C-alpha positions in Angstrom: 41.1 52.3 141.4 41.6 53.3 137.8 40.0 50.1 136.6 37.0 50.6 138.8 36.0 54.0 137.5 38.0 55.2 134.6 41.2 57.0 135.4 39.8 59.7 137.5 37.9 57.7 140.1 39.5 59.2 143.1 39.5 62.8 141.7 35.7 63.2 141.3 32.5 61.4 142.1 31.0 59.1 139.5 28.5 60.6 137.2 25.7 58.8 135.3 25.9 58.9 131.5 22.6 60.6 131.3 23.9 63.6 133.2 25.8 64.8 130.2 23.6 63.7 127.3 23.0 67.3 126.2 26.6 68.5 126.4 27.9 69.7 123.0 31.5 68.7 122.2 32.6 72.3 121.8 30.4 73.8 124.6 31.8 73.0 128.1 29.8 74.2 131.0 32.5 76.4 132.5 30.2 78.1 134.9 29.3 74.7 136.4 32.9 73.5 136.4 32.2 70.8 133.8 34.4 70.1 130.7 33.2 69.3 127.2 32.1 65.8 126.4 33.6 64.0 123.5 33.5 60.5 122.1 36.8 58.6 121.3 36.5 55.4 119.3 39.4 53.0 119.3 40.3 49.8 117.4 41.4 46.8 119.5 44.9 45.5 118.7 45.5 42.0 119.9 48.1 39.3 119.0 50.3 40.2 122.1 53.9 39.4 121.8 54.0 39.6 118.0 57.3 39.6 116.2 59.1 42.9 115.5 60.8 43.6 112.2 64.0 45.5 111.3 63.8 48.7 109.3 66.5 50.9 107.9 65.2 54.5 108.0 63.4 55.4 104.7 64.4 52.3 102.8 62.1 50.0 100.8 62.4 46.8 102.9 61.8 45.1 106.2 64.1 42.4 107.7 63.6 39.5 110.1 66.2 41.2 112.3 68.8 44.0 112.0 71.4 41.3 111.5 69.8 40.5 108.2 70.0 44.2 107.0 72.6 44.9 104.3 76.1 45.4 105.7 76.8 49.1 106.0 73.1 50.0 106.5 72.9 52.6 109.2 70.4 53.1 111.9 68.5 49.9 111.7 65.7 49.7 114.2 63.5 46.8 115.4 59.9 48.0 115.4 56.3 46.9 115.8 56.5 44.3 118.5 54.1 44.9 121.4 53.8 42.6 124.4 50.2 43.4 125.5 46.9 44.1 123.9 46.0 47.7 123.6 43.7 50.1 121.6 44.4 52.9 119.2 42.2 55.6 117.7 40.0 54.5 114.8 40.6 58.0 113.4 42.9 60.9 114.0 41.9 63.5 116.6 39.5 65.9 114.8 39.3 69.7 114.8 36.0 69.5 116.6 37.5 67.3 119.4 40.5 69.7 119.7 38.2 72.8 120.0 36.3 71.0 122.7 39.6 70.4 124.5 40.7 74.0 124.0 37.6 75.5 125.5 37.9 73.1 128.5 41.6 73.5 129.1 41.7 77.3 128.5 38.2 78.7 129.4 39.6 82.2 129.9 41.4 82.3 126.6 44.8 83.2 128.2 46.5 80.1 126.7 49.3 79.7 129.4 50.5 76.4 127.8 50.7 77.4 124.2 47.8 75.4 122.9 47.0 77.8 120.0 48.7 80.0 117.5 47.4 82.8 115.4 48.5 81.0 112.2 45.7 78.5 112.9 43.0 81.1 112.2 41.1 81.3 108.9 42.1 85.0 108.6 45.8 84.4 108.9 45.7 81.2 106.7 42.5 80.9 104.7 43.4 77.6 103.1 44.7 75.8 106.2 43.3 77.8 109.2 41.2 75.4 111.2 40.3 77.3 114.4 39.4 80.9 115.2 39.9 82.7 118.5 37.6 85.4 119.9 39.1 87.4 122.9 35.6 88.8 123.7 33.8 85.6 123.9 32.3 84.4 127.2 34.3 81.9 129.2 34.6 78.5 127.6 33.7 79.8 124.1 36.9 81.6 123.0 37.8 78.9 120.4 35.6 77.8 117.5 35.9 75.7 114.4 36.8 78.1 111.6 34.3 76.7 109.1 31.9 73.7 109.4 34.0 71.8 106.8 36.9 71.6 109.2 35.0 69.9 112.1 35.7 66.4 110.8 39.2 66.9 109.5 42.3 66.0 111.6 43.7 68.7 113.8 46.8 69.7 111.9 48.9 71.9 114.2 50.0 69.5 117.0 53.2 69.3 118.8 53.9 66.4 121.1 53.4 68.7 124.1 49.9 69.6 122.9 49.1 65.9 122.2 50.2 65.0 125.7 48.1 67.7 127.3 45.1 66.5 125.4 45.7 63.0 126.7 46.0 64.3 130.2 42.7 66.0 129.9 41.2 62.7 128.9 43.0 60.8 131.6 41.9 63.3 134.3 38.3 63.3 132.9 35.4 61.1 133.6 34.7 58.1 131.4 30.9 58.3 131.3 30.2 55.3 129.1 32.0 52.5 127.2 30.5 50.5 124.3 31.9 47.8 122.0 31.1 47.0 118.4 32.3 44.8 115.6 32.7 45.3 111.8 33.9 42.2 110.1 37.1 41.1 111.8 37.6 44.4 113.5 36.6 45.2 117.1 36.0 48.8 118.3 35.5 50.5 121.7 33.8 53.8 122.0 34.4 55.9 125.1 32.3 58.9 126.0 34.5 61.2 128.2 34.0 64.4 130.0 37.3 66.3 129.5 39.1 67.8 132.5 40.8 71.2 132.6 43.8 69.6 134.3 46.5 69.2 131.7 49.8 69.3 133.5 49.8 66.0 135.2 48.0 62.7 134.5 49.4 60.2 132.1 52.3 62.6 131.4 54.1 65.0 133.9 54.5 68.1 131.7 57.1 69.5 134.2 59.4 66.7 132.9 60.8 67.4 129.4 61.3 63.7 129.0 57.9 62.7 130.2 56.9 59.1 129.9 53.8 57.2 130.8 53.1 57.4 134.5 50.3 54.8 134.6 49.6 51.4 133.2 45.9 52.1 132.5 44.4 55.0 130.6 44.6 57.2 127.5 48.0 57.6 126.0 49.8 59.0 122.9 50.7 55.7 121.1 54.3 54.6 121.2 56.2 54.0 118.0 55.8 50.2 118.3 52.1 50.5 119.0 51.6 52.9 116.1 53.5 50.6 113.7 51.8 47.4 114.8 48.4 48.9 114.3 49.3 50.3 110.9 51.2 47.4 109.4 51.2 44.1 111.4 48.9 41.6 109.9 47.9 38.8 112.4 46.7 36.7 109.4 50.2 36.6 108.0 49.9 38.9 105.0 52.7 41.1 103.7 56.4 40.3 104.3 57.2 38.8 107.7 53.6 39.6 108.6 54.0 43.4 107.9 52.4 45.4 105.2 54.2 48.1 103.2 51.4 50.6 103.5 48.7 51.0 106.2 46.1 50.5 103.4 47.4 47.4 101.6 50.2 44.8 101.8 52.1 46.2 98.8 55.4 44.8 97.7 58.6 45.7 99.3 61.3 46.7 96.8 59.0 47.9 94.1 59.1 51.6 94.9 55.6 53.1 94.6 54.3 50.5 92.1 51.9 49.0 94.6 51.1 52.2 96.5 47.5 53.1 97.2 45.6 55.4 94.9 45.5 59.1 95.9 42.3 60.7 97.1 40.4 63.2 95.1 38.7 65.9 97.2 35.7 68.1 96.8 37.4 71.4 96.3 35.1 73.3 98.6 34.5 70.7 101.4 37.5 68.4 101.6 35.3 65.3 101.4 36.7 62.4 99.5 35.0 61.9 96.1 36.6 58.7 95.0 36.2 56.5 98.0 35.2 53.5 95.9 38.7 53.4 94.4 40.6 51.1 96.7 43.1 51.0 98.3 43.2 54.8 98.9 45.1 57.4 100.9 45.5 61.1 101.1 49.0 61.7 99.8 50.7 63.3 96.8 51.2 60.6 94.2 53.9 61.1 91.7 52.6 62.7 88.5 49.2 63.6 90.0 47.8 66.7 91.7 48.0 66.6 95.5 44.6 66.2 97.1 43.5 69.7 97.8 40.5 71.9 98.9 39.8 75.3 100.5 36.6 76.2 102.4 33.9 77.4 100.1 33.4 80.5 102.4 36.8 81.8 101.3 37.5 83.5 98.0 39.7 81.6 95.6 42.1 84.4 95.4 42.7 84.4 99.2 43.0 80.6 99.1 45.8 80.9 96.6 47.7 83.8 98.0 47.1 84.7 101.7 49.5 82.9 104.0 51.2 83.8 107.3 54.7 83.1 106.0 54.9 86.0 103.5 55.4 83.6 100.6 54.7 84.9 97.1 51.9 83.1 95.2 54.3 81.0 93.1 56.4 79.8 96.0 53.2 79.3 98.1 51.6 77.1 95.4 54.8 75.0 95.1 55.3 74.4 98.8 51.7 74.0 100.0 49.7 71.7 97.8 48.1 68.9 99.8 45.1 69.3 102.1 43.7 67.3 105.0 40.7 65.2 104.0 37.7 64.2 106.1 38.7 61.4 108.5 37.7 57.9 107.4 36.4 58.7 104.0 39.4 57.1 102.2 37.8 53.9 103.5 41.0 51.8 103.4 41.7 50.1 106.7 44.9 48.9 108.3 45.1 45.2 109.4 43.4 46.3 112.7 40.6 48.5 111.2 42.1 52.0 111.7 41.7 54.7 109.0 44.2 57.3 107.7 47.3 55.9 109.2 48.7 56.3 105.7 48.6 59.9 104.4 46.5 62.7 105.6 48.3 64.0 108.8 51.6 62.7 110.1 51.1 61.6 113.7 53.1 61.9 116.9 54.2 59.0 119.1 55.5 59.3 122.7 58.7 57.4 121.8 61.8 59.5 122.7 64.7 59.1 120.2 68.2 60.5 119.9 68.6 63.6 117.7 69.5 63.1 114.0 72.8 61.3 113.4 75.8 63.5 114.0 73.9 66.3 115.8 73.7 67.2 119.5 70.7 68.7 121.1 69.4 69.6 124.5 65.8 69.3 123.1 63.8 66.2 123.4 63.1 64.4 120.1 60.2 62.0 119.4 59.1 59.8 116.6 56.3 60.6 114.1 54.6 58.3 111.5 52.1 58.2 108.7 53.0 60.4 105.8 51.0 63.5 104.8 48.7 64.7 102.0 51.6 66.8 100.7 54.2 64.0 100.5 55.1 61.0 98.4 54.3 57.4 99.0 57.6 56.5 100.7 56.5 58.5 103.7 53.9 55.8 104.3 56.4 52.9 104.6 57.0 51.3 108.0 60.7 52.5 107.6 59.5 56.2 107.5 60.6 56.7 111.1 60.5 60.4 111.2 61.5 62.5 114.2 61.1 66.1 115.4 61.7 68.1 118.6 58.6 67.7 120.7 58.4 71.5 121.1 59.2 72.6 117.6 57.1 75.8 117.5 58.4 76.9 114.2 57.4 73.6 112.6 53.9 73.8 114.1 53.6 77.3 112.7 54.5 76.4 109.2 53.5 72.7 108.8 49.7 72.3 108.8 49.7 68.5 108.6 50.8 67.6 112.2 48.3 65.4 113.8 47.7 62.9 116.6 45.8 59.7 117.4 44.8 58.5 120.8 45.7 55.2 122.4 44.4 53.2 125.4 46.3 50.8 127.6 45.0 48.6 130.3 41.4 48.0 131.3 39.7 51.4 131.1 36.1 51.2 132.4 33.4 53.8 133.1 32.0 55.0 136.3 28.9 53.2 137.5 25.6 55.1 137.5 
């Protein structure tokens, strides 16, 4: 049933693509019961059954197997092997797409599932605030992109629970159209989807703290292996054991940051990348260089440098919060499968559950994240940077404006017929 009509075939009648041609991404027709329409473009990832490699967390190496890792190395993981073809987002989920979801999932502005925090507003956090909330707005319009410059930046305040609810909205929505394209060796699929307000079930059962995928076909949060394969595995045999050191270029394992990509330079008022011709390139904080940074031109420079929701004095604030998120795709460097920004910009959630850090005990559910951020050094972009966080770390999402997500697709997802 899912393959015949997207993933929501039995939930709602099929609708022709033309029925939603005028729907704006951030303007759901709440009165008519229709959610916002967004476009999600994915890169196809093939070579099913590829080899995995061993990584020791945050070390500058990959191994044929964990048996080849140095004796005494702790926590070696085999990563990157995926049995079946799948798709992964060409770009990170943008602020514009997230606002469309917010207005669909929370048309009354009551936010029963904790999808928004005041720290995300431009008044509370002028430099990093992406989304504003208006209690007096009409239904389906409570949330808005803080300034136009934010629309094409990655959403930066995600928890895994928020990412899973976004996926559920896609899963329960209507796939209006599907189109394919090719750029060089890379193949892409674009889905036009009407979002659903149903967020608590779908691909993930949000009543289960350890929610895993409930279906074999549909939108997903990528797993750790899916994310790593898309970022580093080279089907043409480049890198070491077919794996790149960075999602932007093969690099050389063992050389520290000598073969790291160049760091982006951003327009200080818009966040657009100004040195895109310098390749390979990623939005991260290279040693000895300023972090890529910007602040909306509508905000005073004094507010950009001082106003923050954490009560930090200007000196501490400047030291801790340097890097900014850049416009998706403008770094131009691609992974071996044609994705953008898997290195740097925002760190991204996966749906892979992992034990808590070594030596600790926790009743919370921990999941893996990957990708580095615009405020961190090059080592955060290595395949061994297998970070982890509680899936519901509210404090982290309040204070860390570089938490993003990327959408995946598994199975044969097809649109409704007209």
